[in-house]
Z-matrix of the N, CA and C atoms (Angstrom, degrees):
N
C 1 1.450
C 2 1.530 1 109.36
N 3 1.342 2 118.86 1 130.09
C 4 1.468 3 121.17 2 -178.90
C 5 1.528 4 110.95 3 -61.53
N 6 1.320 5 115.63 4 144.52
C 7 1.460 6 120.31 5 -179.52
C 8 1.522 7 109.87 6 -136.35
N 9 1.340 8 115.80 7 139.45
C 10 1.459 9 124.00 8 -178.82
C 11 1.524 10 109.20 9 -114.12
N 12 1.326 11 115.73 10 136.54
C 13 1.455 12 122.33 11 168.19
C 14 1.519 13 106.79 12 -110.55
N 15 1.327 14 116.42 13 118.08
C 16 1.463 15 123.55 14 -175.48
C 17 1.525 16 107.66 15 -111.43
N 18 1.337 17 116.46 16 119.04
C 19 1.460 18 122.41 17 -177.95
C 20 1.521 19 110.28 18 -119.51
N 21 1.333 20 116.61 19 128.32
C 22 1.456 21 122.11 20 172.37
C 23 1.516 22 109.02 21 -114.99
N 24 1.344 23 116.31 22 155.52
C 25 1.465 24 119.20 23 -179.30
C 26 1.520 25 113.77 24 -143.51
N 27 1.316 26 119.32 25 -3.55
C 28 1.452 27 121.59 26 -174.88
C 29 1.525 28 112.31 27 -68.15
N 30 1.328 29 115.72 28 139.57
C 31 1.465 30 121.48 29 175.34
C 32 1.528 31 110.83 30 -81.25
N 33 1.324 32 117.76 31 -7.99
C 34 1.464 33 121.67 32 -175.12
C 35 1.524 34 113.86 33 -79.38
N 36 1.292 35 118.16 34 -9.01
C 37 1.464 36 123.97 35 179.18
C 38 1.523 37 110.69 36 48.60
N 39 1.343 38 119.77 37 -119.78
C 40 1.469 39 122.27 38 -173.78
C 41 1.534 40 113.51 39 -64.94
N 42 1.326 41 117.86 40 -21.04
C 43 1.474 42 121.07 41 -179.70
C 44 1.527 43 111.82 42 -89.57
N 45 1.306 44 117.32 43 1.25
C 46 1.457 45 121.77 44 -171.86
C 47 1.524 46 112.67 45 -77.09
N 48 1.322 47 115.61 46 127.52
C 49 1.465 48 120.64 47 173.43
C 50 1.524 49 109.68 48 -71.73
N 51 1.333 50 117.42 49 -41.28
C 52 1.474 51 118.57 50 -178.03
C 53 1.526 52 110.82 51 -63.42
N 54 1.324 53 118.35 52 -37.09
C 55 1.468 54 120.45 53 178.15
C 56 1.523 55 111.27 54 -65.65
N 57 1.333 56 116.82 55 -40.10
C 58 1.471 57 118.80 56 177.66
C 59 1.526 58 110.66 57 -64.09
N 60 1.330 59 115.59 58 -38.97
C 61 1.459 60 118.67 59 -178.83
C 62 1.532 61 112.26 60 -72.60
N 63 1.336 62 118.17 61 -38.37
C 64 1.469 63 118.51 62 177.17
C 65 1.523 64 110.29 63 -67.50
N 66 1.336 65 117.30 64 -34.57
C 67 1.470 66 119.98 65 176.54
C 68 1.527 67 110.06 66 -64.01
N 69 1.328 68 116.68 67 -41.04
C 70 1.468 69 120.55 68 177.14
C 71 1.528 70 109.95 69 -61.54
N 72 1.343 71 115.55 70 -45.31
C 73 1.462 72 119.59 71 179.66
C 74 1.524 73 111.05 72 -62.50
N 75 1.324 74 117.63 73 -42.53
C 76 1.470 75 120.58 74 178.71
C 77 1.520 76 110.54 75 -63.08
N 78 1.330 77 117.22 76 -39.19
C 79 1.472 78 120.21 77 176.77
C 80 1.523 79 111.01 78 -62.84
N 81 1.330 80 117.12 79 -41.72
C 82 1.477 81 120.64 80 179.81
C 83 1.532 82 109.92 81 -67.54
N 84 1.327 83 116.58 82 -38.45
C 85 1.462 84 119.39 83 178.12
C 86 1.529 85 109.90 84 -63.18
N 87 1.330 86 117.37 85 -44.49
C 88 1.475 87 120.66 86 179.24
C 89 1.531 88 111.46 87 -62.66
N 90 1.328 89 116.59 88 -38.19
C 91 1.464 90 119.93 89 178.23
C 92 1.527 91 111.03 90 -63.92
N 93 1.336 92 116.42 91 -35.84
C 94 1.466 93 120.80 92 179.19
C 95 1.522 94 112.56 93 -80.34
N 96 1.333 95 116.97 94 -17.87
C 97 1.466 96 122.86 95 -178.05
C 98 1.534 97 109.13 96 -132.62
N 99 1.337 98 118.18 97 68.18
C 100 1.468 99 120.35 98 -172.70
C 101 1.521 100 114.13 99 -60.35
N 102 1.309 101 118.30 100 -22.58
C 103 1.465 102 120.37 101 178.07
C 104 1.526 103 111.88 102 -93.67
N 105 1.327 104 116.85 103 2.13
C 106 1.454 105 120.94 104 -175.12
C 107 1.519 106 113.63 105 -74.88
N 108 1.315 107 114.68 106 164.08
C 109 1.459 108 122.45 107 176.84
C 110 1.519 109 108.66 108 -121.15
N 111 1.333 110 116.34 109 166.14
C 112 1.460 111 119.04 110 -176.68
C 113 1.522 112 111.30 111 -144.47
N 114 1.328 113 114.45 112 149.84
C 115 1.461 114 123.42 113 171.23
C 116 1.521 115 106.66 114 -120.08
N 117 1.330 116 116.18 115 136.32
C 118 1.463 117 121.05 116 179.39
C 119 1.521 118 109.36 117 -117.41
N 120 1.331 119 115.34 118 135.35
C 121 1.464 120 121.06 119 176.43
C 122 1.520 121 107.42 120 -134.76
N 123 1.341 122 116.17 121 126.12
C 124 1.458 123 122.32 122 177.80
C 125 1.520 124 108.06 123 -103.34
N 126 1.316 125 115.93 124 105.43
C 127 1.460 126 121.20 125 -175.86
C 128 1.527 127 112.88 126 -72.77
N 129 1.337 128 117.57 127 -15.87
C 130 1.463 129 120.42 128 174.70
C 131 1.532 130 110.22 129 -84.54
N 132 1.328 131 116.64 130 -49.95
C 133 1.469 132 120.19 131 -177.33
C 134 1.523 133 111.61 132 -68.35
N 135 1.318 134 116.42 133 -32.41
C 136 1.468 135 121.38 134 -178.11
C 137 1.528 136 108.08 135 -131.68
N 138 1.345 137 117.20 136 71.72
C 139 1.464 138 119.73 137 -174.26
C 140 1.521 139 112.95 138 -66.11
N 141 1.305 140 114.16 139 147.13
C 142 1.457 141 120.67 140 177.79
C 143 1.523 142 110.01 141 -82.88
N 144 1.313 143 117.55 142 145.15
C 145 1.467 144 118.97 143 176.49
C 146 1.526 145 110.09 144 -72.19
N 147 1.318 146 114.66 145 156.83
C 148 1.456 147 119.07 146 173.43
C 149 1.525 148 109.06 147 -65.41
N 150 1.317 149 115.75 148 163.21
C 151 1.461 150 119.72 149 179.64
C 152 1.524 151 110.50 150 -57.69
N 153 1.315 152 114.55 151 137.54
C 154 1.462 153 122.19 152 179.38
C 155 1.523 154 106.27 153 -143.83
N 156 1.320 155 118.71 154 119.68
C 157 1.463 156 120.13 155 -174.74
C 158 1.528 157 113.70 156 -60.16
N 159 1.329 158 117.58 157 -19.22
C 160 1.462 159 119.27 158 -178.94
C 161 1.521 160 112.90 159 -85.01
N 162 1.345 161 117.65 160 -26.33
C 163 1.468 162 119.16 161 -172.84
C 164 1.524 163 114.54 162 -126.66
N 165 1.317 164 118.67 163 -9.87
C 166 1.468 165 120.21 164 -170.20
C 167 1.515 166 114.88 165 -73.42
N 168 1.325 167 118.93 166 -28.29
C 169 1.465 168 120.06 167 -173.52
C 170 1.522 169 111.63 168 -58.79
N 171 1.314 170 117.61 169 -45.43
C 172 1.469 171 120.65 170 -178.48
C 173 1.519 172 111.07 171 -67.21
N 174 1.335 173 116.95 172 -44.91
C 175 1.459 174 119.88 173 -179.97
C 176 1.525 175 110.71 174 -65.80
N 177 1.317 176 117.93 175 -42.71
C 178 1.462 177 120.56 176 178.07
C 179 1.516 178 111.02 177 -58.74
N 180 1.319 179 117.18 178 -43.35
C 181 1.467 180 120.86 179 178.84
C 182 1.522 181 110.82 180 -60.78
N 183 1.329 182 117.03 181 -41.33
C 184 1.467 183 121.07 182 179.18
C 185 1.521 184 110.80 183 -63.68
N 186 1.323 185 116.95 184 -46.20
C 187 1.464 186 120.83 185 -178.46
C 188 1.527 187 111.52 186 -67.28
N 189 1.309 188 117.13 187 -38.93
C 190 1.472 189 120.56 188 177.07
C 191 1.518 190 110.39 189 -66.67
N 192 1.315 191 117.82 190 -39.14
C 193 1.463 192 120.73 191 176.70
C 194 1.533 193 110.76 192 -62.11
N 195 1.352 194 117.33 193 -35.21
C 196 1.470 195 119.59 194 176.42
C 197 1.518 196 110.64 195 -62.62
N 198 1.323 197 117.09 196 -40.47
C 199 1.468 198 120.37 197 178.96
C 200 1.529 199 109.79 198 -69.56
N 201 1.328 200 117.07 199 -43.97
C 202 1.464 201 120.05 200 -179.59
C 203 1.524 202 112.24 201 -61.63
N 204 1.318 203 116.75 202 -32.94
C 205 1.468 204 120.89 203 -179.43
C 206 1.520 205 112.23 204 -74.55
N 207 1.340 206 116.97 205 -15.70
C 208 1.464 207 121.51 206 -174.50
C 209 1.516 208 111.86 207 -96.23
N 210 1.310 209 115.10 208 140.51
C 211 1.462 210 121.02 209 167.93
C 212 1.523 211 109.53 210 -79.58
N 213 1.348 212 114.85 211 -33.74
C 214 1.460 213 121.53 212 -177.27
C 215 1.525 214 109.41 213 -136.36
N 216 1.326 215 115.80 214 138.77
C 217 1.461 216 122.54 215 169.82
C 218 1.524 217 107.41 216 -115.68
N 219 1.322 218 116.71 217 126.81
C 220 1.460 219 122.31 218 172.41
C 221 1.523 220 106.35 219 -106.08
N 222 1.323 221 116.94 220 122.29
C 223 1.454 222 122.58 221 -177.08
C 224 1.518 223 110.17 222 -119.23
N 225 1.324 224 117.23 223 120.46
C 226 1.457 225 121.71 224 171.75
C 227 1.518 226 109.24 225 -78.93
N 228 1.342 227 116.71 226 122.61
C 229 1.458 228 122.00 227 -172.48
C 230 1.531 229 110.63 228 -128.63
N 231 1.338 230 117.94 229 77.29
C 232 1.468 231 118.04 230 174.54
C 233 1.525 232 110.06 231 -70.79
N 234 1.311 233 115.58 232 147.70
C 235 1.461 234 120.65 233 179.21
C 236 1.525 235 108.58 234 -89.50
N 237 1.333 236 116.76 235 119.48
C 238 1.464 237 122.44 236 178.06
C 239 1.521 238 108.81 237 -118.78
N 240 1.330 239 116.40 238 119.31
C 241 1.459 240 120.59 239 177.47
C 242 1.527 241 111.72 240 50.66
N 243 1.336 242 114.29 241 43.31
C 244 1.465 243 123.87 242 173.85
C 245 1.527 244 114.27 243 74.84
N 246 1.313 245 118.32 244 10.48
C 247 1.456 246 121.59 245 179.25
C 248 1.520 247 111.63 246 -145.75
N 249 1.327 248 116.51 247 -174.32
C 250 1.461 249 120.54 248 -179.53
C 251 1.526 250 110.67 249 -77.60
N 252 1.329 251 117.73 250 158.83
C 253 1.462 252 119.43 251 171.04
C 254 1.530 253 109.85 252 -59.23
N 255 1.311 254 116.63 253 146.65
C 256 1.468 255 120.06 254 -179.48
C 257 1.523 256 111.48 255 -61.03
N 258 1.319 257 116.85 256 -26.60
C 259 1.469 258 119.67 257 179.23
C 260 1.525 259 111.04 258 -68.10
N 261 1.336 260 117.26 259 -34.30
C 262 1.469 261 120.33 260 176.29
C 263 1.519 262 109.21 261 -70.50
N 264 1.326 263 116.74 262 -38.94
C 265 1.472 264 120.00 263 176.61
C 266 1.523 265 110.03 264 -59.52
N 267 1.334 266 118.02 265 -42.89
C 268 1.469 267 120.79 266 178.80
C 269 1.524 268 110.54 267 -62.52
N 270 1.344 269 117.25 268 -40.81
C 271 1.471 270 120.65 269 178.97
C 272 1.529 271 110.25 270 -61.51
N 273 1.337 272 116.63 271 -46.03
C 274 1.465 273 119.98 272 179.15
C 275 1.521 274 110.44 273 -63.05
N 276 1.321 275 117.00 274 -43.10
C 277 1.469 276 119.46 275 179.26
C 278 1.523 277 110.97 276 -56.53
N 279 1.324 278 116.84 277 -37.86
C 280 1.465 279 120.39 278 -178.83
C 281 1.526 280 113.05 279 -75.11
N 282 1.345 281 116.87 280 -32.23
C 283 1.476 282 116.50 281 -175.80
C 284 1.524 283 113.18 282 -87.47
N 285 1.316 284 117.99 283 -7.01
C 286 1.470 285 120.32 284 174.31
C 287 1.524 286 106.79 285 -95.62
N 288 1.325 287 115.70 286 98.54
C 289 1.471 288 119.97 287 -174.54
C 290 1.525 289 109.57 288 -144.18
N 291 1.321 290 115.57 289 117.59
C 292 1.459 291 120.94 290 177.96
C 293 1.528 292 108.86 291 -61.07
N 294 1.327 293 114.85 292 132.53
C 295 1.454 294 120.96 293 -178.58
C 296 1.517 295 113.10 294 94.19
N 297 1.330 296 117.39 295 -20.90
C 298 1.469 297 121.16 296 179.68
C 299 1.526 298 112.17 297 -113.36
N 300 1.329 299 116.47 298 -47.82
C 301 1.466 300 120.14 299 178.60
C 302 1.525 301 112.24 300 -118.27
N 303 1.327 302 115.89 301 -7.65
C 304 1.466 303 122.75 302 177.60
C 305 1.523 304 107.43 303 -131.32
N 306 1.332 305 117.04 304 124.42
C 307 1.461 306 120.62 305 -179.61
C 308 1.525 307 109.77 306 -62.59
N 309 1.328 308 115.77 307 124.79
C 310 1.464 309 118.91 308 -174.63
C 311 1.521 310 113.35 309 -71.27
N 312 1.323 311 118.28 310 -19.38
C 313 1.467 312 120.78 311 179.62
C 314 1.526 313 112.73 312 -91.46
N 315 1.316 314 116.23 313 -43.09
C 316 1.468 315 119.95 314 -174.78
C 317 1.524 316 113.57 315 -101.76
N 318 1.336 317 117.37 316 -18.86
C 319 1.453 318 120.98 317 -175.18
C 320 1.517 319 113.39 318 78.81
N 321 1.335 320 117.28 319 4.22
C 322 1.464 321 121.30 320 -179.60
C 323 1.526 322 110.33 321 -72.62
N 324 1.316 323 115.69 322 142.80
C 325 1.455 324 120.75 323 175.62
C 326 1.515 325 111.02 324 -71.49
N 327 1.326 326 116.56 325 142.75
C 328 1.458 327 122.26 326 -176.63
C 329 1.524 328 113.24 327 -106.27
N 330 1.347 329 117.37 328 4.15
C 331 1.463 330 120.28 329 -177.72
C 332 1.526 331 112.53 330 -112.93
N 333 1.318 332 117.14 331 13.21
C 334 1.457 333 121.50 332 -173.62
C 335 1.513 334 115.68 333 -65.86
N 336 1.333 335 118.08 334 -13.86
C 337 1.459 336 119.89 335 178.68
C 338 1.524 337 112.49 336 -82.17
N 339 1.317 338 117.95 337 -5.13
C 340 1.459 339 122.24 338 -178.01
C 341 1.526 340 110.01 339 -98.12
N 342 1.320 341 115.99 340 133.26
C 343 1.463 342 123.19 341 178.54
C 344 1.527 343 108.08 342 -85.29
N 345 1.327 344 118.45 343 119.66
C 346 1.462 345 123.28 344 178.86
C 347 1.525 346 109.10 345 -106.65
N 348 1.336 347 115.86 346 115.32
C 349 1.456 348 122.24 347 177.81
C 350 1.523 349 107.50 348 -109.46
N 351 1.324 350 116.35 349 112.98
C 352 1.464 351 121.67 350 179.42
C 353 1.523 352 108.45 351 -100.64
N 354 1.319 353 115.66 352 121.44
C 355 1.459 354 120.73 353 179.01
C 356 1.521 355 106.85 354 -102.94
N 357 1.335 356 114.26 355 102.65
C 358 1.458 357 120.72 356 -174.56
C 359 1.522 358 110.61 357 -97.20
N 360 1.326 359 115.69 358 133.06
C 361 1.460 360 121.27 359 174.87
C 362 1.524 361 108.63 360 -119.56
N 363 1.329 362 113.99 361 138.85
C 364 1.467 363 121.09 362 -178.35
C 365 1.530 364 107.99 363 -125.92
N 366 1.308 365 117.04 364 129.17
C 367 1.457 366 120.08 365 179.86
C 368 1.513 367 113.35 366 -65.91
N 369 1.321 368 116.59 367 -33.53
C 370 1.459 369 121.95 368 179.69
C 371 1.509 370 111.78 369 -111.73
N 372 1.327 371 115.02 370 -162.18
C 373 1.457 372 121.01 371 179.52
C 374 1.517 373 110.63 372 -107.50
N 375 1.319 374 116.18 373 128.35
C 376 1.465 375 121.54 374 -177.66
C 377 1.522 376 112.05 375 -128.05
N 378 1.325 377 116.80 376 9.12
C 379 1.455 378 121.28 377 -175.99
C 380 1.519 379 112.71 378 -75.51
N 381 1.329 380 116.10 379 177.23
C 382 1.467 381 121.45 380 179.98
C 383 1.527 382 111.43 381 -55.43
N 384 1.330 383 115.11 382 134.19
C 385 1.450 384 120.95 383 177.23
C 386 1.517 385 115.01 384 86.25
N 387 1.330 386 118.48 385 -6.22
C 388 1.463 387 120.64 386 178.57
C 389 1.528 388 109.46 387 -86.38
N 390 1.341 389 117.20 388 158.38
C 391 1.467 390 119.14 389 179.09
C 392 1.526 391 113.41 390 -58.90
N 393 1.331 392 117.46 391 -25.59
C 394 1.469 393 119.74 392 -178.55
C 395 1.527 394 112.84 393 -107.80
N 396 1.303 395 116.15 394 24.05
C 397 1.460 396 119.37 395 174.08
C 398 1.529 397 109.20 396 -56.23
N 399 1.333 398 116.41 397 131.04
C 400 1.450 399 121.35 398 179.20
C 401 1.519 400 114.44 399 88.94
N 402 1.335 401 117.22 400 -4.27
C 403 1.466 402 120.30 401 -179.24
C 404 1.525 403 112.30 402 -86.39
N 405 1.303 404 118.76 403 -8.56
C 406 1.473 405 121.22 404 177.65
C 407 1.523 406 107.57 405 -80.93
N 408 1.327 407 115.99 406 105.67
C 409 1.457 408 120.51 407 -179.88
C 410 1.520 409 112.64 408 -99.44
N 411 1.321 410 117.95 409 -3.88
C 412 1.466 411 120.73 410 -178.18
C 413 1.529 412 111.30 411 -69.63
N 414 1.322 413 116.20 412 -43.87
C 415 1.463 414 120.01 413 -174.69
C 416 1.529 415 111.81 414 -65.72
N 417 1.321 416 117.15 415 -50.31
C 418 1.463 417 118.75 416 -179.69
C 419 1.530 418 110.72 417 -67.95
N 420 1.328 419 116.25 418 -36.98
C 421 1.470 420 118.89 419 178.80
C 422 1.522 421 110.82 420 -61.95
N 423 1.348 422 117.66 421 -47.93
C 424 1.458 423 119.51 422 -178.06
C 425 1.532 424 110.62 423 -61.69
N 426 1.319 425 116.38 424 -44.22
C 427 1.470 426 120.17 425 179.47
C 428 1.523 427 110.94 426 -56.41
N 429 1.331 428 116.24 427 -47.52
C 430 1.462 429 119.71 428 179.79
C 431 1.525 430 111.47 429 -74.11
N 432 1.337 431 116.93 430 -37.85
C 433 1.462 432 120.88 431 -175.85
C 434 1.513 433 114.21 432 -60.96
N 435 1.331 434 116.65 433 -36.98
C 436 1.471 435 119.56 434 -178.18
C 437 1.521 436 112.82 435 -97.92
N 438 1.332 437 117.76 436 -2.05
C 439 1.464 438 120.37 437 -172.32
C 440 1.526 439 113.01 438 -60.47
N 441 1.320 440 118.18 439 -35.08
C 442 1.470 441 119.88 440 179.69
C 443 1.518 442 112.52 441 -62.31
N 444 1.331 443 116.92 442 -25.58
C 445 1.468 444 121.13 443 -177.92
C 446 1.525 445 112.56 444 -83.47
N 447 1.326 446 116.95 445 -11.00
C 448 1.457 447 120.79 446 -175.91
C 449 1.517 448 113.29 447 93.96
N 450 1.332 449 117.92 448 -9.10
C 451 1.463 450 120.29 449 176.96
C 452 1.524 451 109.18 450 -70.03
N 453 1.336 452 115.88 451 138.69
C 454 1.457 453 122.18 452 178.20
C 455 1.527 454 107.82 453 -129.81
N 456 1.325 455 117.03 454 95.76
C 457 1.463 456 118.83 455 -174.98
C 458 1.512 457 113.21 456 -66.17
N 459 1.329 458 114.84 457 143.76
C 460 1.455 459 120.47 458 165.22
C 461 1.525 460 105.61 459 -110.21
N 462 1.310 461 115.95 460 144.14
C 463 1.461 462 121.04 461 -169.90
C 464 1.520 463 112.00 462 -114.43
N 465 1.326 464 114.45 463 140.26
C 466 1.454 465 123.14 464 163.78
C 467 1.524 466 104.06 465 -114.34
N 468 1.336 467 117.73 466 122.98
C 469 1.459 468 121.47 467 -175.15
C 470 1.525 469 109.75 468 -118.50
N 471 1.322 470 115.69 469 127.51
C 472 1.464 471 122.72 470 174.85
C 473 1.525 472 106.38 471 -123.71
N 474 1.343 473 115.99 472 126.32
C 475 1.464 474 117.56 473 -178.18
C 476 1.516 475 112.14 474 -123.38
N 477 1.317 476 114.29 475 176.44
C 478 1.465 477 123.28 476 -177.21
C 479 1.523 478 111.59 477 65.08
N 480 1.314 479 117.50 478 29.61
C 481 1.472 480 121.22 479 -175.17
C 482 1.521 481 113.21 480 -67.72
N 483 1.327 482 118.33 481 -15.67
C 484 1.464 483 120.55 482 178.59
C 485 1.530 484 112.60 483 -89.19
N 486 1.318 485 117.76 484 -3.23
C 487 1.469 486 120.86 485 -176.11
C 488 1.522 487 111.85 486 -61.57
N 489 1.308 488 117.41 487 -33.12
C 490 1.464 489 120.93 488 -177.37
C 491 1.521 490 112.24 489 -69.96
N 492 1.331 491 117.23 490 -29.14
C 493 1.464 492 120.16 491 -175.00
C 494 1.527 493 114.06 492 -111.83
N 495 1.317 494 118.32 493 -12.00
C 496 1.464 495 121.74 494 -177.98
C 497 1.529 496 109.02 495 -102.95
N 498 1.349 497 117.96 496 109.49
C 499 1.471 498 119.77 497 -178.25
C 500 1.530 499 113.64 498 -55.45
N 501 1.320 500 117.78 499 -31.13
C 502 1.467 501 120.29 500 -179.99
C 503 1.526 502 112.09 501 -67.44
N 504 1.332 503 116.46 502 -15.22
C 505 1.468 504 120.68 503 -178.95
C 506 1.530 505 111.76 504 -108.41
N 507 1.322 506 117.22 505 14.87
C 508 1.469 507 120.82 506 -174.50
C 509 1.524 508 112.44 507 -55.92
N 510 1.331 509 117.67 508 -36.09
C 511 1.467 510 120.24 509 -178.84
C 512 1.529 511 112.56 510 -72.49
N 513 1.329 512 117.01 511 -6.57
C 514 1.473 513 121.06 512 179.02
C 515 1.529 514 112.34 513 -101.58
N 516 1.323 515 117.03 514 8.74
C 517 1.470 516 119.18 515 -177.77
C 518 1.531 517 112.42 516 -63.96
N 519 1.321 518 116.85 517 -36.18
C 520 1.470 519 119.75 518 177.53
C 521 1.520 520 112.04 519 -63.31
N 522 1.347 521 118.34 520 -53.83
C 523 1.466 522 119.34 521 176.28
C 524 1.527 523 113.17 522 -60.89
N 525 1.331 524 117.12 523 -33.12
C 526 1.469 525 120.24 524 177.65
C 527 1.526 526 110.76 525 -64.53
N 528 1.327 527 116.08 526 -44.37
C 529 1.469 528 120.16 527 178.97
C 530 1.523 529 110.29 528 -63.37
N 531 1.336 530 116.66 529 -37.99
C 532 1.468 531 119.79 530 178.56
C 533 1.521 532 111.18 531 -67.15
N 534 1.333 533 117.06 532 -41.33
C 535 1.466 534 120.42 533 178.12
C 536 1.520 535 110.64 534 -61.86
N 537 1.333 536 116.56 535 -42.36
C 538 1.466 537 120.46 536 177.95
C 539 1.525 538 110.67 537 -63.13
N 540 1.321 539 117.13 538 -46.23
C 541 1.469 540 120.48 539 179.70
C 542 1.528 541 111.05 540 -61.85
N 543 1.331 542 116.97 541 -40.99
C 544 1.463 543 120.73 542 178.42
C 545 1.534 544 110.37 543 -63.22
N 546 1.336 545 116.40 544 -43.33
C 547 1.461 546 120.12 545 178.73
C 548 1.516 547 112.20 546 -63.42
N 549 1.327 548 116.77 547 -41.89
C 550 1.468 549 120.35 548 178.57
C 551 1.524 550 110.75 549 -63.10
N 552 1.326 551 115.69 550 -41.45
C 553 1.468 552 119.48 551 178.06
C 554 1.524 553 111.03 552 -63.72
N 555 1.322 554 116.71 553 -40.80
C 556 1.464 555 120.43 554 178.22
C 557 1.532 556 110.41 555 -63.31
N 558 1.323 557 116.89 556 -42.35
C 559 1.467 558 120.99 557 177.17
C 560 1.522 559 110.61 558 -60.88
N 561 1.320 560 116.51 559 -43.71
C 562 1.463 561 120.41 560 -177.04
C 563 1.526 562 112.23 561 -64.14
N 564 1.335 563 117.74 562 -21.84
C 565 1.463 564 121.37 563 179.78
C 566 1.534 565 113.43 564 -94.96
N 567 1.331 566 118.31 565 -4.30
C 568 1.458 567 120.41 566 -172.52
C 569 1.523 568 113.78 567 -57.63
N 570 1.327 569 117.36 568 -40.11
C 571 1.454 570 119.60 569 -174.24
C 572 1.522 571 112.30 570 -118.35
N 573 1.338 572 115.72 571 28.89
C 574 1.452 573 119.59 572 173.16
C 575 1.529 574 108.17 573 -68.50
N 576 1.328 575 116.20 574 149.04
C 577 1.483 576 118.34 575 175.88
C 578 1.523 577 110.02 576 -57.83
N 579 1.314 578 115.78 577 137.39
C 580 1.475 579 119.98 578 -178.20
C 581 1.507 580 110.98 579 -99.42
């Protein structure tokens, strides 16, 4: 039976664009997998502790088992200060574990059968030609951070999410709306029959 692991991390709670988009993605996944089941984890409401050699082994095993049980992981990835939320970093730190998610003899990743969809939201503009092009470190970090496990994230990126509420960005509301619409369309196509 197909299984989804849905992870949110935004501190914005009800005002969060990434949470709305991950909810949309989870709804589309359920529509494509009507017999499927899901596990939800809110990394903001219930943050994971940093790695601790005395207590991490059990928690890491639990978190890795959640990924192994899932056919798909949907991860909400808002960009904070040019990188991922610290709660997502803690989650990655826990799921990269030799012997659990990385074969201790060959170094091969053991989570490669799971589809990881990262829905990244950026308050500003970081695309080609913008003043902050190249300042988004969340996407490259996540790709490299989980690579040892065999996970290969695919990204849906929506930017300029602060344009609606930041008066200084009022002239970017049109491009922001287009970025949101493009992201929603990309989400809606994620689990179309191929």
